N, C-alpha and C positions, 0 to 999 in steps of 0.2 A: 504494500500499499504506500503510495507516495502522495505528495500534496494534492495532485490532480485527482486522485481516487479517494473521495471522502468515504468514510464508513457510513452505513446507512443509520437512520435514527434508531432503529431497533438494535443495531450493533453498538451504538454509542450507549444506549440504555443498559444493555447487557454489561458492557464495560463498566458503567457507573455502579451497577449492582454486584460487580464481582462475579459474573456468571459466564465470562468467556474462558476458553481454554488458554494455556499458557502462550501458545504460538500467536493467537488472535489478540490476546491482551497486549503482548509485546508490540505487534503491528500497530494497534491503536495508540498506545503510549508514544511510539515513534512519530506517528502522524501528528499527534497532539502537539508535539514539540515544534512543529513547523506550521501549523495550521490555526491561525487564530479564530477563524470562523467555527471550527469544530470544538475548539477550546472554550469558546463562549457558549455554545450549545450544551456543553457538559456542565458549565456553570449554571445555565438556565434550569437544568435538571435538579441541581442541588437547590436552587431557589424555590422550584416547585415543591420539592419534597419537604422543605422546611415550612412552606405555607400550608401544606396538607397536614403536617404534624401539628402545627399550631392550631389549625381548625378542629382537628380531632380533640384537642385538650380544651376547647371552649365548650361550656355547657350549651344545650340546645335552647329554643325558646320556651318559655313556661307556658303551659296550656291556658287557654282563656277560661275555661270552665274547670272547677275543681273536680278531680277524680274521685 
């Protein structure tokens, strides 16, 4: 994989989640060193994950009518 061969979004997500085999993981790491677009995409995944986790910690709305 070189700078002109971007990993797919699914491949980047698998890398982010630590689900790639050693060979693919290494290829994505090397690509990220030279590709600011993919590096930014990976950072975006982290931001989304943080937002989702924060949302899961928030209590839901209170019911209008007592149960």
